Biopython code that builds the backbone (N, CA, C, O; Angstrom):
import numpy as np
from Bio.PDB.StructureBuilder import StructureBuilder

atoms = [
    (1, "MET", "N", (-15.668, 47.589, 388.094)),
    (1, "MET", "CA", (-15.113, 46.227, 388.200)),
    (1, "MET", "C", (-15.929, 45.265, 387.340)),
    (1, "MET", "O", (-15.393, 44.568, 386.479)),
    (2, "PHE", "N", (-17.235, 45.245, 387.593)),
    (2, "PHE", "CA", (-18.102, 44.323, 386.846)),
    (2, "PHE", "C", (-18.129, 44.697, 385.365)),
    (2, "PHE", "O", (-18.143, 43.830, 384.491)),
    (3, "GLU", "N", (-18.137, 46.007, 385.101)),
    (3, "GLU", "CA", (-18.211, 46.468, 383.710)),
    (3, "GLU", "C", (-16.961, 46.025, 382.941)),
    (3, "GLU", "O", (-17.050, 45.619, 381.783)),
    (4, "ASN", "N", (-15.804, 46.107, 383.591)),
    (4, "ASN", "CA", (-14.550, 45.718, 382.946)),
    (4, "ASN", "C", (-14.564, 44.221, 382.618)),
    (4, "ASN", "O", (-14.144, 43.811, 381.536)),
    (5, "LYS", "N", (-15.044, 43.422, 383.553)),
    (5, "LYS", "CA", (-15.114, 41.971, 383.332)),
    (5, "LYS", "C", (-16.063, 41.656, 382.176)),
    (5, "LYS", "O", (-15.783, 40.800, 381.338)),
    (6, "ASN", "N", (-17.187, 42.365, 382.152)),
    (6, "ASN", "CA", (-18.167, 42.156, 381.094)),
    (6, "ASN", "C", (-17.558, 42.495, 379.733)),
    (6, "ASN", "O", (-17.795, 41.799, 378.746)),
    (7, "ARG", "N", (-16.776, 43.566, 379.693)),
    (7, "ARG", "CA", (-16.167, 43.983, 378.431)),
    (7, "ARG", "C", (-15.192, 42.911, 377.939)),
    (7, "ARG", "O", (-15.121, 42.643, 376.740)),
    (8, "LYS", "N", (-14.447, 42.305, 378.849)),
    (8, "LYS", "CA", (-13.521, 41.240, 378.464)),
    (8, "LYS", "C", (-14.283, 40.052, 377.884)),
    (8, "LYS", "O", (-13.848, 39.453, 376.900)),
    (9, "MET", "N", (-15.417, 39.711, 378.491)),
    (9, "MET", "CA", (-16.214, 38.588, 377.982)),
    (9, "MET", "C", (-16.734, 38.889, 376.582)),
    (9, "MET", "O", (-16.748, 38.015, 375.715)),
    (10, "ILE", "N", (-17.161, 40.137, 376.365)),
    (10, "ILE", "CA", (-17.657, 40.516, 375.035)),
    (10, "ILE", "C", (-16.525, 40.403, 374.014)),
    (10, "ILE", "O", (-16.740, 39.939, 372.894)),
    (11, "GLY", "N", (-15.312, 40.830, 374.403)),
    (11, "GLY", "CA", (-14.163, 40.734, 373.501)),
    (11, "GLY", "C", (-13.854, 39.284, 373.161)),
    (11, "GLY", "O", (-13.591, 38.949, 372.006)),
    (12, "ALA", "N", (-13.890, 38.424, 374.179)),
    (12, "ALA", "CA", (-13.621, 37.003, 373.948)),
    (12, "ALA", "C", (-14.683, 36.406, 373.030)),
    (12, "ALA", "O", (-14.368, 35.601, 372.154)),
    (13, "GLY", "N", (-15.934, 36.798, 373.230)),
    (13, "GLY", "CA", (-17.016, 36.298, 372.379)),
    (13, "GLY", "C", (-16.830, 36.729, 370.932)),
    (13, "GLY", "O", (-17.081, 35.955, 370.008)),
    (14, "ALA", "N", (-16.385, 37.983, 370.739)),
    (14, "ALA", "CA", (-16.169, 38.480, 369.378)),
    (14, "ALA", "C", (-15.032, 37.704, 368.714)),
    (14, "ALA", "O", (-15.119, 37.346, 367.539)),
    (15, "ILE", "N", (-13.965, 37.448, 369.477)),
    (15, "ILE", "CA", (-12.831, 36.694, 368.927)),
    (15, "ILE", "C", (-13.282, 35.282, 368.554)),
    (15, "ILE", "O", (-12.941, 34.775, 367.485)),
    (16, "LEU", "N", (-14.054, 34.653, 369.447)),
    (16, "LEU", "CA", (-14.522, 33.290, 369.183)),
    (16, "LEU", "C", (-15.425, 33.255, 367.957)),
    (16, "LEU", "O", (-15.285, 32.377, 367.106)),
    (17, "SER", "N", (-16.350, 34.206, 367.863)),
    (17, "SER", "CA", (-17.287, 34.185, 366.726)),
    (17, "SER", "C", (-16.546, 34.419, 365.414)),
    (17, "SER", "O", (-16.865, 33.788, 364.407)),
    (18, "SER", "N", (-15.555, 35.322, 365.413)),
    (18, "SER", "CA", (-14.808, 35.548, 364.177)),
    (18, "SER", "C", (-13.974, 34.314, 363.830)),
    (18, "SER", "O", (-13.814, 33.972, 362.659)),
    (19, "PHE", "N", (-13.442, 33.646, 364.869)),
    (19, "PHE", "CA", (-12.659, 32.432, 364.663)),
    (19, "PHE", "C", (-13.531, 31.348, 364.028)),
    (19, "PHE", "O", (-13.120, 30.683, 363.077)),
    (20, "PHE", "N", (-14.748, 31.179, 364.574)),
    (20, "PHE", "CA", (-15.655, 30.167, 364.027)),
    (20, "PHE", "C", (-16.065, 30.501, 362.600)),
    (20, "PHE", "O", (-16.156, 29.610, 361.756)),
    (21, "SER", "N", (-16.316, 31.789, 362.320)),
    (21, "SER", "CA", (-16.712, 32.149, 360.951)),
    (21, "SER", "C", (-15.564, 31.887, 359.991)),
    (21, "SER", "O", (-15.794, 31.495, 358.847)),
    (22, "LEU", "N", (-14.311, 32.101, 360.444)),
    (22, "LEU", "CA", (-13.161, 31.799, 359.590)),
    (22, "LEU", "C", (-13.101, 30.309, 359.287)),
    (22, "LEU", "O", (-12.830, 29.913, 358.154)),
    (23, "ILE", "N", (-13.356, 29.473, 360.312)),
    (23, "ILE", "CA", (-13.334, 28.017, 360.114)),
    (23, "ILE", "C", (-14.414, 27.616, 359.108)),
    (23, "ILE", "O", (-14.169, 26.816, 358.206)),
    (24, "ILE", "N", (-15.616, 28.188, 359.277)),
    (24, "ILE", "CA", (-16.729, 27.840, 358.384)),
    (24, "ILE", "C", (-16.402, 28.252, 356.952)),
    (24, "ILE", "O", (-16.650, 27.493, 356.015)),
    (25, "ILE", "N", (-15.843, 29.462, 356.778)),
    (25, "ILE", "CA", (-15.486, 29.927, 355.434)),
    (25, "ILE", "C", (-14.422, 29.006, 354.830)),
    (25, "ILE", "O", (-14.504, 28.636, 353.658)),
    (26, "GLY", "N", (-13.425, 28.642, 355.637)),
    (26, "GLY", "CA", (-12.368, 27.762, 355.154)),
    (26, "GLY", "C", (-12.904, 26.406, 354.728)),
    (26, "GLY", "O", (-12.517, 25.869, 353.691)),
    (27, "MET", "N", (-13.805, 25.856, 355.544)),
    (27, "MET", "CA", (-14.381, 24.547, 355.215)),
    (27, "MET", "C", (-15.216, 24.634, 353.941)),
    (27, "MET", "O", (-15.188, 23.727, 353.109)),
    (28, "THR", "N", (-15.960, 25.733, 353.793)),
    (28, "THR", "CA", (-16.791, 25.909, 352.601)),
    (28, "THR", "C", (-15.920, 25.974, 351.351)),
    (28, "THR", "O", (-16.220, 25.335, 350.343)),
    (29, "ILE", "N", (-14.837, 26.752, 351.422)),
    (29, "ILE", "CA", (-13.937, 26.872, 350.272)),
    (29, "ILE", "C", (-13.306, 25.519, 349.963)),
    (29, "ILE", "O", (-13.232, 25.110, 348.805)),
    (30, "TYR", "N", (-12.849, 24.825, 351.015)),
    (30, "TYR", "CA", (-12.210, 23.516, 350.815)),
    (30, "TYR", "C", (-13.193, 22.541, 350.171)),
    (30, "TYR", "O", (-12.840, 21.824, 349.235)),
    (31, "HIS", "N", (-14.438, 22.517, 350.682)),
    (31, "HIS", "CA", (-15.455, 21.618, 350.147)),
    (31, "HIS", "C", (-15.736, 21.951, 348.687)),
    (31, "HIS", "O", (-15.880, 21.056, 347.855)),
    (32, "HIS", "N", (-15.815, 23.248, 348.380)),
    (32, "HIS", "CA", (-16.085, 23.685, 347.015)),
    (32, "HIS", "C", (-14.960, 23.246, 346.091)),
    (32, "HIS", "O", (-15.207, 22.783, 344.977)),
    (33, "LEU", "N", (-13.715, 23.393, 346.557)),
    (33, "LEU", "CA", (-12.578, 22.978, 345.730)),
    (33, "LEU", "C", (-12.619, 21.477, 345.482)),
    (33, "LEU", "O", (-12.341, 21.020, 344.373)),
    (34, "ARG", "N", (-12.964, 20.707, 346.514)),
    (34, "ARG", "CA", (-13.055, 19.249, 346.351)),
    (34, "ARG", "C", (-14.115, 18.903, 345.309)),
    (34, "ARG", "O", (-13.899, 18.024, 344.475)),
    (35, "ILE", "N", (-15.256, 19.583, 345.351)),
    (35, "ILE", "CA", (-16.336, 19.307, 344.400)),
    (35, "ILE", "C", (-15.867, 19.634, 342.980)),
    (35, "ILE", "O", (-16.123, 18.875, 342.045)),
    (36, "GLU", "N", (-15.172, 20.783, 342.826)),
    (36, "GLU", "CA", (-14.686, 21.149, 341.488)),
    (36, "GLU", "C", (-13.696, 20.110, 340.989)),
    (36, "GLU", "O", (-13.681, 19.773, 339.805)),
    (37, "GLU", "N", (-12.861, 19.599, 341.905)),
    (37, "GLU", "CA", (-11.882, 18.575, 341.522)),
    (37, "GLU", "C", (-12.598, 17.314, 341.044)),
    (37, "GLU", "O", (-12.198, 16.704, 340.052)),
    (38, "LEU", "N", (-13.656, 16.930, 341.751)),
    (38, "LEU", "CA", (-14.427, 15.746, 341.350)),
    (38, "LEU", "C", (-15.071, 15.969, 339.988)),
    (38, "LEU", "O", (-15.079, 15.063, 339.154)),
    (39, "ILE", "N", (-15.611, 17.163, 339.752)),
    (39, "ILE", "CA", (-16.243, 17.459, 338.466)),
    (39, "ILE", "C", (-15.202, 17.364, 337.348)),
    (39, "ILE", "O", (-15.480, 16.819, 336.280)),
    (40, "MET", "N", (-13.996, 17.901, 337.601)),
    (40, "MET", "CA", (-12.934, 17.831, 336.594)),
    (40, "MET", "C", (-12.594, 16.374, 336.282)),
    (40, "MET", "O", (-12.407, 16.011, 335.121)),
    (41, "ARG", "N", (-12.515, 15.541, 337.322)),
    (41, "ARG", "CA", (-12.191, 14.127, 337.115)),
    (41, "ARG", "C", (-13.266, 13.430, 336.289)),
    (41, "ARG", "O", (-12.965, 12.646, 335.389)),
    (42, "VAL", "N", (-14.530, 13.729, 336.611)),
    (42, "VAL", "CA", (-15.625, 13.093, 335.880)),
    (42, "VAL", "C", (-15.597, 13.539, 334.413)),
    (42, "VAL", "O", (-15.810, 12.728, 333.511)),
    (43, "GLN", "N", (-15.334, 14.830, 334.179)),
    (43, "GLN", "CA", (-15.290, 15.327, 332.800)),
    (43, "GLN", "C", (-14.121, 14.707, 332.036)),
    (43, "GLN", "O", (-14.200, 14.495, 330.826)),
    (44, "ASN", "N", (-13.046, 14.423, 332.752)),
    (44, "ASN", "CA", (-11.884, 13.799, 332.095)),
    (44, "ASN", "C", (-12.099, 12.309, 331.885)),
    (44, "ASN", "O", (-11.294, 11.648, 331.228)),
    (45, "GLY", "N", (-13.188, 11.776, 332.444)),
    (45, "GLY", "CA", (-13.493, 10.367, 332.245)),
    (45, "GLY", "C", (-12.773, 9.462, 333.227)),
    (45, "GLY", "O", (-12.794, 8.241, 333.072)),
    (46, "GLN", "N", (-12.127, 10.049, 334.249)),
    (46, "GLN", "CA", (-11.462, 9.219, 335.251)),
    (46, "GLN", "C", (-12.482, 8.676, 336.232)),
    (46, "GLN", "O", (-13.529, 9.282, 336.462)),
    (47, "LYS", "N", (-12.165, 7.529, 336.806)),
    (47, "LYS", "CA", (-13.053, 6.932, 337.788)),
    (47, "LYS", "C", (-12.872, 7.650, 339.134)),
    (47, "LYS", "O", (-11.749, 7.875, 339.586)),
    (48, "VAL", "N", (-13.982, 7.998, 339.750)),
    (48, "VAL", "CA", (-13.937, 8.710, 341.031)),
    (48, "VAL", "C", (-14.044, 7.693, 342.152)),
    (48, "VAL", "O", (-14.941, 6.850, 342.161)),
    (49, "ASN", "N", (-13.129, 7.783, 343.084)),
    (49, "ASN", "CA", (-13.151, 6.845, 344.219)),
    (49, "ASN", "C", (-14.314, 7.147, 345.139)),
    (49, "ASN", "O", (-14.496, 6.464, 346.147)),
]
sb = StructureBuilder()
sb.init_structure("model")
sb.init_model(0)
sb.init_chain("A")
sb.init_seg("    ")
for serial, (resi, resn, name, xyz) in enumerate(atoms, 1):
    if name == "N":
        sb.init_residue(resn, " ", resi, " ")
    sb.init_atom(name, np.array(xyz, "f"), 0.0, 1.0, " ", f" {name:<3s}", serial, name[0])
structure = sb.get_structure()
C-alpha cells in the first residue's frame, strides 16, 4: 500500500521536473531569439525600443 503511494509520488515528481525543464528550455530559446532579433535591428540601424 505505502510502496504504491510512494511510486505515484515519484511519478508525479518526474512529470513535474520534466515539465519545469521544458518551460526553462522554452524560455531560454525564446530569450535567445529575442536577443538575436535585437542584434539584427541594431545591425540594420533601426532604433531599439
